[in-house]
ChimeraX commands (.cxc) that place a marker at each C-alpha (Angstrom):
marker #1 position 145.21,77.67,83.92 radius 0.5
marker #1 position 143.08,80.58,85.15 radius 0.5
marker #1 position 143.54,82.38,81.83 radius 0.5
marker #1 position 142.25,79.34,79.93 radius 0.5
marker #1 position 139.20,79.10,82.20 radius 0.5
marker #1 position 138.48,82.80,81.69 radius 0.5
marker #1 position 138.80,82.40,77.89 radius 0.5
marker #1 position 136.48,79.41,77.97 radius 0.5
marker #1 position 133.89,81.31,80.01 radius 0.5
marker #1 position 134.06,84.30,77.68 radius 0.5
marker #1 position 133.61,82.01,74.68 radius 0.5
marker #1 position 130.55,80.37,76.25 radius 0.5
marker #1 position 129.04,83.77,77.08 radius 0.5
marker #1 position 129.72,85.02,73.53 radius 0.5
marker #1 position 128.08,81.99,71.95 radius 0.5
marker #1 position 125.10,82.29,74.28 radius 0.5
marker #1 position 124.60,85.99,73.51 radius 0.5
marker #1 position 124.99,85.30,69.78 radius 0.5
marker #1 position 122.40,82.54,69.94 radius 0.5
marker #1 position 119.98,84.87,71.71 radius 0.5
marker #1 position 120.52,87.49,69.01 radius 0.5
marker #1 position 119.78,84.98,66.27 radius 0.5
marker #1 position 116.61,83.76,67.99 radius 0.5
marker #1 position 115.42,87.30,68.61 radius 0.5
marker #1 position 115.71,88.01,64.88 radius 0.5
marker #1 position 112.70,85.80,64.08 radius 0.5
marker #1 position 110.62,86.88,62.26 radius 0.5
marker #1 position 113.01,88.78,60.02 radius 0.5
marker #1 position 110.79,89.81,57.09 radius 0.5
marker #1 position 109.49,92.90,58.93 radius 0.5
marker #1 position 106.18,92.41,57.12 radius 0.5
marker #1 position 103.12,93.72,58.95 radius 0.5
marker #1 position 100.64,91.06,59.99 radius 0.5
marker #1 position 97.09,91.53,58.69 radius 0.5
marker #1 position 94.64,93.06,61.16 radius 0.5
marker #1 position 93.51,90.52,63.74 radius 0.5
marker #1 position 96.44,88.22,62.98 radius 0.5
marker #1 position 99.54,87.21,64.94 radius 0.5
marker #1 position 102.79,85.41,64.22 radius 0.5
marker #1 position 102.07,81.68,64.56 radius 0.5
marker #1 position 104.62,79.89,66.72 radius 0.5
marker #1 position 104.86,76.28,67.83 radius 0.5
marker #1 position 107.07,73.21,67.98 radius 0.5
marker #1 position 109.28,72.92,64.90 radius 0.5
marker #1 position 108.81,69.62,63.09 radius 0.5
marker #1 position 110.37,67.98,60.05 radius 0.5
marker #1 position 113.82,66.71,59.12 radius 0.5
marker #1 position 116.26,67.25,61.97 radius 0.5
marker #1 position 119.20,66.66,59.60 radius 0.5
marker #1 position 119.39,68.17,56.14 radius 0.5
marker #1 position 121.33,67.29,53.00 radius 0.5
marker #1 position 124.38,65.13,53.71 radius 0.5
marker #1 position 123.36,64.64,57.36 radius 0.5
marker #1 position 124.02,68.29,58.16 radius 0.5
marker #1 position 122.04,69.33,61.25 radius 0.5
marker #1 position 122.57,73.03,60.47 radius 0.5
marker #1 position 120.62,72.47,57.25 radius 0.5
marker #1 position 117.76,70.80,59.13 radius 0.5
marker #1 position 114.19,72.06,59.53 radius 0.5
marker #1 position 115.00,74.53,62.32 radius 0.5
marker #1 position 116.96,76.66,59.85 radius 0.5
marker #1 position 113.67,77.66,58.20 radius 0.5
marker #1 position 112.54,79.37,61.40 radius 0.5
marker #1 position 115.73,80.93,62.80 radius 0.5
marker #1 position 115.29,84.47,61.43 radius 0.5
marker #1 position 118.54,84.20,59.46 radius 0.5
marker #1 position 118.13,84.47,55.69 radius 0.5
marker #1 position 121.72,83.26,55.15 radius 0.5
marker #1 position 120.93,79.83,56.60 radius 0.5
marker #1 position 118.49,77.43,54.95 radius 0.5
marker #1 position 116.64,74.17,55.26 radius 0.5
marker #1 position 118.08,71.75,52.67 radius 0.5
marker #1 position 115.99,68.53,52.43 radius 0.5
marker #1 position 117.66,65.17,52.12 radius 0.5
marker #1 position 115.67,64.30,49.01 radius 0.5
marker #1 position 114.46,66.55,46.20 radius 0.5
marker #1 position 110.80,66.83,45.10 radius 0.5
marker #1 position 109.49,64.83,48.05 radius 0.5
marker #1 position 106.69,66.03,50.36 radius 0.5
marker #1 position 107.96,63.68,53.07 radius 0.5
marker #1 position 110.92,66.07,53.40 radius 0.5
marker #1 position 109.59,69.22,55.05 radius 0.5
marker #1 position 109.99,71.97,57.64 radius 0.5
marker #1 position 106.93,72.83,59.67 radius 0.5
marker #1 position 105.25,73.58,62.98 radius 0.5
marker #1 position 102.97,71.74,65.38 radius 0.5
marker #1 position 100.59,74.11,67.19 radius 0.5
marker #1 position 98.77,73.85,70.51 radius 0.5
marker #1 position 95.50,74.94,68.89 radius 0.5
marker #1 position 94.01,75.42,65.46 radius 0.5
marker #1 position 94.95,78.53,63.47 radius 0.5
marker #1 position 93.53,79.96,60.25 radius 0.5
marker #1 position 96.22,81.34,57.96 radius 0.5
marker #1 position 96.01,84.93,56.74 radius 0.5
marker #1 position 99.56,85.40,55.46 radius 0.5
marker #1 position 102.76,83.43,54.84 radius 0.5
marker #1 position 106.14,85.05,54.14 radius 0.5
marker #1 position 108.79,82.94,52.42 radius 0.5
marker #1 position 112.43,83.71,51.66 radius 0.5
marker #1 position 113.86,81.26,49.08 radius 0.5
marker #1 position 117.41,79.95,49.42 radius 0.5
marker #1 position 119.62,82.79,48.22 radius 0.5
marker #1 position 121.69,80.75,45.73 radius 0.5
marker #1 position 118.83,78.58,44.38 radius 0.5
marker #1 position 115.76,80.85,43.95 radius 0.5
marker #1 position 114.65,78.76,40.96 radius 0.5
marker #1 position 113.81,75.95,43.40 radius 0.5
marker #1 position 110.82,78.01,44.53 radius 0.5
marker #1 position 108.95,76.32,41.69 radius 0.5
marker #1 position 106.55,73.82,43.28 radius 0.5
marker #1 position 106.94,75.20,46.81 radius 0.5
marker #1 position 103.93,74.25,48.94 radius 0.5
marker #1 position 102.21,75.25,52.16 radius 0.5
marker #1 position 100.15,72.43,53.61 radius 0.5
marker #1 position 97.94,72.04,56.68 radius 0.5
marker #1 position 96.93,69.05,58.79 radius 0.5
marker #1 position 95.08,68.23,61.98 radius 0.5
marker #1 position 96.83,64.95,62.72 radius 0.5
marker #1 position 100.30,65.33,61.17 radius 0.5
marker #1 position 99.57,62.50,58.69 radius 0.5
marker #1 position 96.89,63.62,56.25 radius 0.5
marker #1 position 97.96,66.87,54.63 radius 0.5
marker #1 position 95.94,69.39,52.60 radius 0.5
marker #1 position 97.62,71.71,50.11 radius 0.5
marker #1 position 96.70,75.33,50.81 radius 0.5
marker #1 position 98.99,77.00,48.29 radius 0.5
marker #1 position 101.64,76.07,45.72 radius 0.5
marker #1 position 104.06,78.14,43.67 radius 0.5
marker #1 position 103.69,77.82,39.91 radius 0.5
marker #1 position 107.19,79.00,38.97 radius 0.5
marker #1 position 110.72,79.57,40.15 radius 0.5
marker #1 position 112.32,82.95,40.87 radius 0.5
marker #1 position 115.19,84.84,39.29 radius 0.5
marker #1 position 116.41,86.21,42.61 radius 0.5
marker #1 position 115.82,85.54,46.29 radius 0.5
marker #1 position 113.31,88.05,47.65 radius 0.5
marker #1 position 110.56,87.82,50.25 radius 0.5
marker #1 position 107.42,86.23,48.84 radius 0.5
marker #1 position 104.18,87.23,50.58 radius 0.5
marker #1 position 101.20,84.91,50.13 radius 0.5
marker #1 position 97.72,85.93,51.26 radius 0.5
marker #1 position 95.45,83.73,49.18 radius 0.5
marker #1 position 95.05,80.04,49.91 radius 0.5
marker #1 position 92.51,77.29,49.34 radius 0.5
marker #1 position 90.93,74.93,51.87 radius 0.5
marker #1 position 91.71,77.30,54.71 radius 0.5
marker #1 position 89.56,75.88,57.52 radius 0.5
marker #1 position 92.18,76.11,60.27 radius 0.5
marker #1 position 94.84,73.52,61.20 radius 0.5
marker #1 position 97.08,72.46,64.08 radius 0.5
marker #1 position 99.98,71.51,61.79 radius 0.5
marker #1 position 101.57,73.51,58.97 radius 0.5
marker #1 position 104.54,72.66,56.78 radius 0.5
marker #1 position 106.64,73.85,53.84 radius 0.5
marker #1 position 107.60,71.26,51.23 radius 0.5
marker #1 position 108.02,70.79,47.48 radius 0.5
marker #1 position 106.90,68.07,45.07 radius 0.5
marker #1 position 108.49,69.50,41.89 radius 0.5
marker #1 position 111.87,70.92,42.92 radius 0.5
marker #1 position 114.44,70.41,45.64 radius 0.5
marker #1 position 112.64,72.01,48.59 radius 0.5
marker #1 position 115.29,74.40,49.91 radius 0.5
marker #1 position 114.03,77.43,51.83 radius 0.5
marker #1 position 115.75,80.09,53.92 radius 0.5
marker #1 position 112.83,81.37,56.02 radius 0.5
marker #1 position 109.14,80.63,56.53 radius 0.5
marker #1 position 106.83,82.87,58.58 radius 0.5
marker #1 position 103.21,81.93,59.31 radius 0.5
marker #1 position 100.53,84.44,60.36 radius 0.5
marker #1 position 96.89,83.92,61.27 radius 0.5
marker #1 position 94.28,83.88,64.01 radius 0.5
marker #1 position 93.29,81.15,66.45 radius 0.5
marker #1 position 90.17,79.18,65.62 radius 0.5
marker #1 position 88.51,77.56,62.63 radius 0.5
marker #1 position 86.49,78.92,59.74 radius 0.5
marker #1 position 83.71,77.04,57.99 radius 0.5
marker #1 position 83.33,79.96,55.60 radius 0.5
marker #1 position 86.75,79.24,54.11 radius 0.5
marker #1 position 86.31,75.51,53.66 radius 0.5
marker #1 position 87.12,73.16,50.82 radius 0.5
marker #1 position 83.46,73.16,49.78 radius 0.5
marker #1 position 83.65,76.54,48.10 radius 0.5
marker #1 position 87.45,76.70,47.63 radius 0.5
marker #1 position 87.51,80.36,48.62 radius 0.5
marker #1 position 91.03,81.88,48.89 radius 0.5
marker #1 position 92.53,82.21,52.36 radius 0.5
marker #1 position 91.29,85.21,54.25 radius 0.5
marker #1 position 88.63,85.75,51.62 radius 0.5
marker #1 position 85.22,86.95,52.79 radius 0.5
marker #1 position 82.00,87.36,50.84 radius 0.5
marker #1 position 80.32,90.77,50.90 radius 0.5
marker #1 position 76.56,90.94,50.44 radius 0.5
marker #1 position 74.49,94.12,50.21 radius 0.5
marker #1 position 71.33,95.33,51.96 radius 0.5
marker #1 position 69.84,98.38,50.21 radius 0.5
marker #1 position 67.76,99.28,53.30 radius 0.5
marker #1 position 64.67,100.28,51.36 radius 0.5
marker #1 position 66.48,101.30,48.20 radius 0.5
marker #1 position 66.28,99.70,44.77 radius 0.5
marker #1 position 68.83,98.37,42.32 radius 0.5
marker #1 position 69.62,95.45,40.04 radius 0.5
marker #1 position 72.61,93.17,39.70 radius 0.5
marker #1 position 73.95,93.75,43.20 radius 0.5
marker #1 position 75.79,90.42,43.32 radius 0.5
marker #1 position 78.06,89.37,46.17 radius 0.5
marker #1 position 81.69,90.53,45.98 radius 0.5
marker #1 position 84.81,88.82,47.34 radius 0.5
marker #1 position 87.19,90.71,49.62 radius 0.5
marker #1 position 90.31,89.63,51.53 radius 0.5
marker #1 position 90.49,89.82,55.30 radius 0.5
marker #1 position 93.28,92.18,56.38 radius 0.5
marker #1 position 93.40,93.99,53.04 radius 0.5
marker #1 position 91.50,97.04,51.78 radius 0.5
marker #1 position 87.92,96.70,50.68 radius 0.5
marker #1 position 87.52,96.44,46.90 radius 0.5
marker #1 position 85.94,99.26,44.92 radius 0.5
marker #1 position 82.17,98.76,45.19 radius 0.5
marker #1 position 80.43,99.96,42.00 radius 0.5
marker #1 position 76.87,99.55,43.30 radius 0.5
marker #1 position 74.79,102.73,43.73 radius 0.5
marker #1 position 71.17,102.03,44.73 radius 0.5
marker #1 position 68.34,104.54,44.46 radius 0.5
marker #1 position 65.59,105.58,46.86 radius 0.5
marker #1 position 62.93,108.16,46.02 radius 0.5
marker #1 position 63.36,111.35,48.03 radius 0.5
marker #1 position 66.73,110.33,49.48 radius 0.5
marker #1 position 70.40,110.59,48.63 radius 0.5
marker #1 position 72.75,107.58,48.82 radius 0.5
marker #1 position 75.50,108.19,51.41 radius 0.5
marker #1 position 77.49,104.98,50.85 radius 0.5
marker #1 position 77.89,101.46,52.22 radius 0.5
marker #1 position 78.32,100.91,55.97 radius 0.5
marker #1 position 79.10,97.96,58.23 radius 0.5
marker #1 position 75.86,98.40,60.18 radius 0.5
marker #1 position 72.33,99.54,59.26 radius 0.5
marker #1 position 72.59,102.22,61.98 radius 0.5
marker #1 position 75.85,104.11,62.50 radius 0.5
marker #1 position 78.68,101.68,61.67 radius 0.5
marker #1 position 81.83,102.40,59.64 radius 0.5
marker #1 position 81.63,103.72,56.10 radius 0.5
marker #1 position 83.36,101.36,53.69 radius 0.5
marker #1 position 85.58,102.51,50.84 radius 0.5
marker #1 position 88.77,101.41,49.07 radius 0.5
marker #1 position 90.91,102.95,51.85 radius 0.5
marker #1 position 89.30,100.94,54.67 radius 0.5
marker #1 position 90.66,97.52,55.66 radius 0.5
marker #1 position 88.52,94.42,56.07 radius 0.5
marker #1 position 88.67,93.77,59.83 radius 0.5
marker #1 position 85.86,91.19,59.98 radius 0.5
marker #1 position 87.31,87.73,59.17 radius 0.5
marker #1 position 83.83,86.32,58.36 radius 0.5
marker #1 position 81.56,86.98,55.41 radius 0.5
marker #1 position 79.31,89.95,56.19 radius 0.5
marker #1 position 76.65,92.33,54.87 radius 0.5
marker #1 position 77.14,96.00,54.01 radius 0.5
marker #1 position 74.19,98.36,54.44 radius 0.5
marker #1 position 73.11,101.36,52.39 radius 0.5
marker #1 position 72.77,104.64,54.32 radius 0.5
marker #1 position 70.40,107.38,53.16 radius 0.5
marker #1 position 69.90,111.09,53.86 radius 0.5
marker #1 position 67.24,113.62,52.89 radius 0.5
marker #1 position 67.87,116.60,50.59 radius 0.5
marker #1 position 67.91,119.04,53.53 radius 0.5
marker #1 position 70.44,116.90,55.44 radius 0.5
marker #1 position 72.68,116.71,52.37 radius 0.5
marker #1 position 72.58,120.49,51.79 radius 0.5
marker #1 position 73.40,121.16,55.43 radius 0.5
marker #1 position 76.31,118.75,55.30 radius 0.5
marker #1 position 77.91,120.18,52.14 radius 0.5
marker #1 position 77.34,123.86,52.97 radius 0.5
marker #1 position 74.80,124.62,50.25 radius 0.5
marker #1 position 72.36,127.56,50.50 radius 0.5
marker #1 position 69.89,127.53,53.33 radius 0.5
marker #1 position 67.38,130.39,52.64 radius 0.5
marker #1 position 66.48,131.14,56.27 radius 0.5
marker #1 position 70.12,131.78,57.17 radius 0.5
marker #1 position 70.99,133.76,54.01 radius 0.5
marker #1 position 68.35,136.51,54.59 radius 0.5
marker #1 position 70.15,138.36,57.46 radius 0.5
marker #1 position 73.30,138.63,55.34 radius 0.5
marker #1 position 71.31,140.29,52.52 radius 0.5
marker #1 position 69.70,142.76,54.97 radius 0.5
marker #1 position 73.12,143.70,56.35 radius 0.5
marker #1 position 74.41,144.40,52.83 radius 0.5
marker #1 position 71.46,146.76,52.11 radius 0.5
marker #1 position 72.11,148.73,55.33 radius 0.5
marker #1 position 75.78,149.08,54.43 radius 0.5
marker #1 position 74.78,150.47,51.00 radius 0.5
marker #1 position 72.45,153.06,52.53 radius 0.5
marker #1 position 75.14,154.20,54.97 radius 0.5
marker #1 position 77.64,154.57,52.15 radius 0.5
marker #1 position 75.20,156.64,50.08 radius 0.5
marker #1 position 74.44,158.98,53.00 radius 0.5
marker #1 position 78.19,159.41,53.67 radius 0.5
marker #1 position 78.84,160.34,50.04 radius 0.5
marker #1 position 76.02,162.91,50.15 radius 0.5
marker #1 position 77.49,164.57,53.25 radius 0.5
marker #1 position 81.00,164.60,51.70 radius 0.5
marker #1 position 79.66,166.12,48.47 radius 0.5
marker #1 position 77.75,168.76,50.42 radius 0.5
marker #1 position 80.88,169.66,52.38 radius 0.5
marker #1 position 82.93,170.04,49.18 radius 0.5
marker #1 position 80.28,172.29,47.62 radius 0.5
marker #1 position 80.20,174.40,50.78 radius 0.5
marker #1 position 83.99,174.92,50.72 radius 0.5
marker #1 position 83.95,175.90,47.04 radius 0.5
marker #1 position 81.12,178.37,47.65 radius 0.5
marker #1 position 83.01,180.04,50.51 radius 0.5
marker #1 position 86.15,180.49,48.36 radius 0.5
marker #1 position 84.15,182.15,45.57 radius 0.5
marker #1 position 82.54,184.51,48.08 radius 0.5
marker link #1:1,2 radius 0.2
marker link #1:2,3 radius 0.2
marker link #1:3,4 radius 0.2
marker link #1:4,5 radius 0.2
marker link #1:5,6 radius 0.2
marker link #1:6,7 radius 0.2
marker link #1:7,8 radius 0.2
marker link #1:8,9 radius 0.2
marker link #1:9,10 radius 0.2
marker link #1:10,11 radius 0.2
marker link #1:11,12 radius 0.2
marker link #1:12,13 radius 0.2
marker link #1:13,14 radius 0.2
marker link #1:14,15 radius 0.2
marker link #1:15,16 radius 0.2
marker link #1:16,17 radius 0.2
marker link #1:17,18 radius 0.2
marker link #1:18,19 radius 0.2
marker link #1:19,20 radius 0.2
marker link #1:20,21 radius 0.2
marker link #1:21,22 radius 0.2
marker link #1:22,23 radius 0.2
marker link #1:23,24 radius 0.2
marker link #1:24,25 radius 0.2
marker link #1:25,26 radius 0.2
marker link #1:26,27 radius 0.2
marker link #1:27,28 radius 0.2
marker link #1:28,29 radius 0.2
marker link #1:29,30 radius 0.2
marker link #1:30,31 radius 0.2
marker link #1:31,32 radius 0.2
marker link #1:32,33 radius 0.2
marker link #1:33,34 radius 0.2
marker link #1:34,35 radius 0.2
marker link #1:35,36 radius 0.2
marker link #1:36,37 radius 0.2
marker link #1:37,38 radius 0.2
marker link #1:38,39 radius 0.2
marker link #1:39,40 radius 0.2
marker link #1:40,41 radius 0.2
marker link #1:41,42 radius 0.2
marker link #1:42,43 radius 0.2
marker link #1:43,44 radius 0.2
marker link #1:44,45 radius 0.2
marker link #1:45,46 radius 0.2
marker link #1:46,47 radius 0.2
marker link #1:47,48 radius 0.2
marker link #1:48,49 radius 0.2
marker link #1:49,50 radius 0.2
marker link #1:50,51 radius 0.2
marker link #1:51,52 radius 0.2
marker link #1:52,53 radius 0.2
marker link #1:53,54 radius 0.2
marker link #1:54,55 radius 0.2
marker link #1:55,56 radius 0.2
marker link #1:56,57 radius 0.2
marker link #1:57,58 radius 0.2
marker link #1:58,59 radius 0.2
marker link #1:59,60 radius 0.2
marker link #1:60,61 radius 0.2
marker link #1:61,62 radius 0.2
marker link #1:62,63 radius 0.2
marker link #1:63,64 radius 0.2
marker link #1:64,65 radius 0.2
marker link #1:65,66 radius 0.2
marker link #1:66,67 radius 0.2
marker link #1:67,68 radius 0.2
marker link #1:68,69 radius 0.2
marker link #1:69,70 radius 0.2
marker link #1:70,71 radius 0.2
marker link #1:71,72 radius 0.2
marker link #1:72,73 radius 0.2
marker link #1:73,74 radius 0.2
marker link #1:74,75 radius 0.2
marker link #1:75,76 radius 0.2
marker link #1:76,77 radius 0.2
marker link #1:77,78 radius 0.2
marker link #1:78,79 radius 0.2
marker link #1:79,80 radius 0.2
marker link #1:80,81 radius 0.2
marker link #1:81,82 radius 0.2
marker link #1:82,83 radius 0.2
marker link #1:83,84 radius 0.2
marker link #1:84,85 radius 0.2
marker link #1:85,86 radius 0.2
marker link #1:86,87 radius 0.2
marker link #1:87,88 radius 0.2
marker link #1:88,89 radius 0.2
marker link #1:89,90 radius 0.2
marker link #1:90,91 radius 0.2
marker link #1:91,92 radius 0.2
marker link #1:92,93 radius 0.2
marker link #1:93,94 radius 0.2
marker link #1:94,95 radius 0.2
marker link #1:95,96 radius 0.2
marker link #1:96,97 radius 0.2
marker link #1:97,98 radius 0.2
marker link #1:98,99 radius 0.2
marker link #1:99,100 radius 0.2
marker link #1:100,101 radius 0.2
marker link #1:101,102 radius 0.2
marker link #1:102,103 radius 0.2
marker link #1:103,104 radius 0.2
marker link #1:104,105 radius 0.2
marker link #1:105,106 radius 0.2
marker link #1:106,107 radius 0.2
marker link #1:107,108 radius 0.2
marker link #1:108,109 radius 0.2
marker link #1:109,110 radius 0.2
marker link #1:110,111 radius 0.2
marker link #1:111,112 radius 0.2
marker link #1:112,113 radius 0.2
marker link #1:113,114 radius 0.2
marker link #1:114,115 radius 0.2
marker link #1:115,116 radius 0.2
marker link #1:116,117 radius 0.2
marker link #1:117,118 radius 0.2
marker link #1:118,119 radius 0.2
marker link #1:119,120 radius 0.2
marker link #1:120,121 radius 0.2
marker link #1:121,122 radius 0.2
marker link #1:122,123 radius 0.2
marker link #1:123,124 radius 0.2
marker link #1:124,125 radius 0.2
marker link #1:125,126 radius 0.2
marker link #1:126,127 radius 0.2
marker link #1:127,128 radius 0.2
marker link #1:128,129 radius 0.2
marker link #1:129,130 radius 0.2
marker link #1:130,131 radius 0.2
marker link #1:131,132 radius 0.2
marker link #1:132,133 radius 0.2
marker link #1:133,134 radius 0.2
marker link #1:134,135 radius 0.2
marker link #1:135,136 radius 0.2
marker link #1:136,137 radius 0.2
marker link #1:137,138 radius 0.2
marker link #1:138,139 radius 0.2
marker link #1:139,140 radius 0.2
marker link #1:140,141 radius 0.2
marker link #1:141,142 radius 0.2
marker link #1:142,143 radius 0.2
marker link #1:143,144 radius 0.2
marker link #1:144,145 radius 0.2
marker link #1:145,146 radius 0.2
marker link #1:146,147 radius 0.2
marker link #1:147,148 radius 0.2
marker link #1:148,149 radius 0.2
marker link #1:149,150 radius 0.2
marker link #1:150,151 radius 0.2
marker link #1:151,152 radius 0.2
marker link #1:152,153 radius 0.2
marker link #1:153,154 radius 0.2
marker link #1:154,155 radius 0.2
marker link #1:155,156 radius 0.2
marker link #1:156,157 radius 0.2
marker link #1:157,158 radius 0.2
marker link #1:158,159 radius 0.2
marker link #1:159,160 radius 0.2
marker link #1:160,161 radius 0.2
marker link #1:161,162 radius 0.2
marker link #1:162,163 radius 0.2
marker link #1:163,164 radius 0.2
marker link #1:164,165 radius 0.2
marker link #1:165,166 radius 0.2
marker link #1:166,167 radius 0.2
marker link #1:167,168 radius 0.2
marker link #1:168,169 radius 0.2
marker link #1:169,170 radius 0.2
marker link #1:170,171 radius 0.2
marker link #1:171,172 radius 0.2
marker link #1:172,173 radius 0.2
marker link #1:173,174 radius 0.2
marker link #1:174,175 radius 0.2
marker link #1:175,176 radius 0.2
marker link #1:176,177 radius 0.2
marker link #1:177,178 radius 0.2
marker link #1:178,179 radius 0.2
marker link #1:179,180 radius 0.2
marker link #1:180,181 radius 0.2
marker link #1:181,182 radius 0.2
marker link #1:182,183 radius 0.2
marker link #1:183,184 radius 0.2
marker link #1:184,185 radius 0.2
marker link #1:185,186 radius 0.2
marker link #1:186,187 radius 0.2
marker link #1:187,188 radius 0.2
marker link #1:188,189 radius 0.2
marker link #1:189,190 radius 0.2
marker link #1:190,191 radius 0.2
marker link #1:191,192 radius 0.2
marker link #1:192,193 radius 0.2
marker link #1:193,194 radius 0.2
marker link #1:194,195 radius 0.2
marker link #1:195,196 radius 0.2
marker link #1:196,197 radius 0.2
marker link #1:197,198 radius 0.2
marker link #1:198,199 radius 0.2
marker link #1:199,200 radius 0.2
marker link #1:200,201 radius 0.2
marker link #1:201,202 radius 0.2
marker link #1:202,203 radius 0.2
marker link #1:203,204 radius 0.2
marker link #1:204,205 radius 0.2
marker link #1:205,206 radius 0.2
marker link #1:206,207 radius 0.2
marker link #1:207,208 radius 0.2
marker link #1:208,209 radius 0.2
marker link #1:209,210 radius 0.2
marker link #1:210,211 radius 0.2
marker link #1:211,212 radius 0.2
marker link #1:212,213 radius 0.2
marker link #1:213,214 radius 0.2
marker link #1:214,215 radius 0.2
marker link #1:215,216 radius 0.2
marker link #1:216,217 radius 0.2
marker link #1:217,218 radius 0.2
marker link #1:218,219 radius 0.2
marker link #1:219,220 radius 0.2
marker link #1:220,221 radius 0.2
marker link #1:221,222 radius 0.2
marker link #1:222,223 radius 0.2
marker link #1:223,224 radius 0.2
marker link #1:224,225 radius 0.2
marker link #1:225,226 radius 0.2
marker link #1:226,227 radius 0.2
marker link #1:227,228 radius 0.2
marker link #1:228,229 radius 0.2
marker link #1:229,230 radius 0.2
marker link #1:230,231 radius 0.2
marker link #1:231,232 radius 0.2
marker link #1:232,233 radius 0.2
marker link #1:233,234 radius 0.2
marker link #1:234,235 radius 0.2
marker link #1:235,236 radius 0.2
marker link #1:236,237 radius 0.2
marker link #1:237,238 radius 0.2
marker link #1:238,239 radius 0.2
marker link #1:239,240 radius 0.2
marker link #1:240,241 radius 0.2
marker link #1:241,242 radius 0.2
marker link #1:242,243 radius 0.2
marker link #1:243,244 radius 0.2
marker link #1:244,245 radius 0.2
marker link #1:245,246 radius 0.2
marker link #1:246,247 radius 0.2
marker link #1:247,248 radius 0.2
marker link #1:248,249 radius 0.2
marker link #1:249,250 radius 0.2
marker link #1:250,251 radius 0.2
marker link #1:251,252 radius 0.2
marker link #1:252,253 radius 0.2
marker link #1:253,254 radius 0.2
marker link #1:254,255 radius 0.2
marker link #1:255,256 radius 0.2
marker link #1:256,257 radius 0.2
marker link #1:257,258 radius 0.2
marker link #1:258,259 radius 0.2
marker link #1:259,260 radius 0.2
marker link #1:260,261 radius 0.2
marker link #1:261,262 radius 0.2
marker link #1:262,263 radius 0.2
marker link #1:263,264 radius 0.2
marker link #1:264,265 radius 0.2
marker link #1:265,266 radius 0.2
marker link #1:266,267 radius 0.2
marker link #1:267,268 radius 0.2
marker link #1:268,269 radius 0.2
marker link #1:269,270 radius 0.2
marker link #1:270,271 radius 0.2
marker link #1:271,272 radius 0.2
marker link #1:272,273 radius 0.2
marker link #1:273,274 radius 0.2
marker link #1:274,275 radius 0.2
marker link #1:275,276 radius 0.2
marker link #1:276,277 radius 0.2
marker link #1:277,278 radius 0.2
marker link #1:278,279 radius 0.2
marker link #1:279,280 radius 0.2
marker link #1:280,281 radius 0.2
marker link #1:281,282 radius 0.2
marker link #1:282,283 radius 0.2
marker link #1:283,284 radius 0.2
marker link #1:284,285 radius 0.2
marker link #1:285,286 radius 0.2
marker link #1:286,287 radius 0.2
marker link #1:287,288 radius 0.2
marker link #1:288,289 radius 0.2
marker link #1:289,290 radius 0.2
marker link #1:290,291 radius 0.2
marker link #1:291,292 radius 0.2
marker link #1:292,293 radius 0.2
marker link #1:293,294 radius 0.2
marker link #1:294,295 radius 0.2
marker link #1:295,296 radius 0.2
marker link #1:296,297 radius 0.2
marker link #1:297,298 radius 0.2
marker link #1:298,299 radius 0.2
marker link #1:299,300 radius 0.2
marker link #1:300,301 radius 0.2
marker link #1:301,302 radius 0.2
marker link #1:302,303 radius 0.2
marker link #1:303,304 radius 0.2
marker link #1:304,305 radius 0.2
marker link #1:305,306 radius 0.2
marker link #1:306,307 radius 0.2
marker link #1:307,308 radius 0.2
marker link #1:308,309 radius 0.2
marker link #1:309,310 radius 0.2
marker link #1:310,311 radius 0.2
view
């Protein structure tokens, strides 16, 4: 009797530890969240039971960190069958990571990410245009209508909506700059340019993506008597922007031209500065005179020795 109780206790402990390990595995993609973003977590919503009434294939399987399990909807190509999250506050998406069901990657065709603020009226933020040949992590960073929502869900209106894992990333709040009015991709920000006294033509606004590197900026303004130092995030000081710097401002913003004079540029790159070069030239002349005098003394000494030997 005691042995059976001990076995039962050990089994319960094992299952408990195993369940903790599975929960701790979420998220499992190991993808780095964009700057300023966090993993979005909330109450899991959707179909509690999946295909054939199987609870293990219900909506929770899409958020368990295990790529071997999967949400398997009860009906194919139906947006009423979904796996999603209800949040305590509004979040703006910056990235979604999706792992398709390992044995049906072709069902990724038609996969959708939708947002809502009441759980009834849903807005499509992104949709896959094709299936996959193999199950690999899909990272999505561009969406439409990304104003911030309190509900998010994964569903499919073209294929059977199986999915192994869904990870949502973003930042708390709303964003009018990413609204349905301009249909700008998720995380997209508009860059405008202030030449700060310089001149140039065709300096149109450029789109960048929050959390990713700045695009290559081809604009080079001109200003008489000054050299262009680059584009910065502030008219005074600020951070110099180039293709290796990430966009850390989630809102549309202006980049400012910085200028320097010819003397400042020469000092910075180590070019000749006449006032400092003169002492070096004087030192070289003194060294030459000393060398000449030394040679004269050596020659005189040699002549003296030769004269003594002849005498």
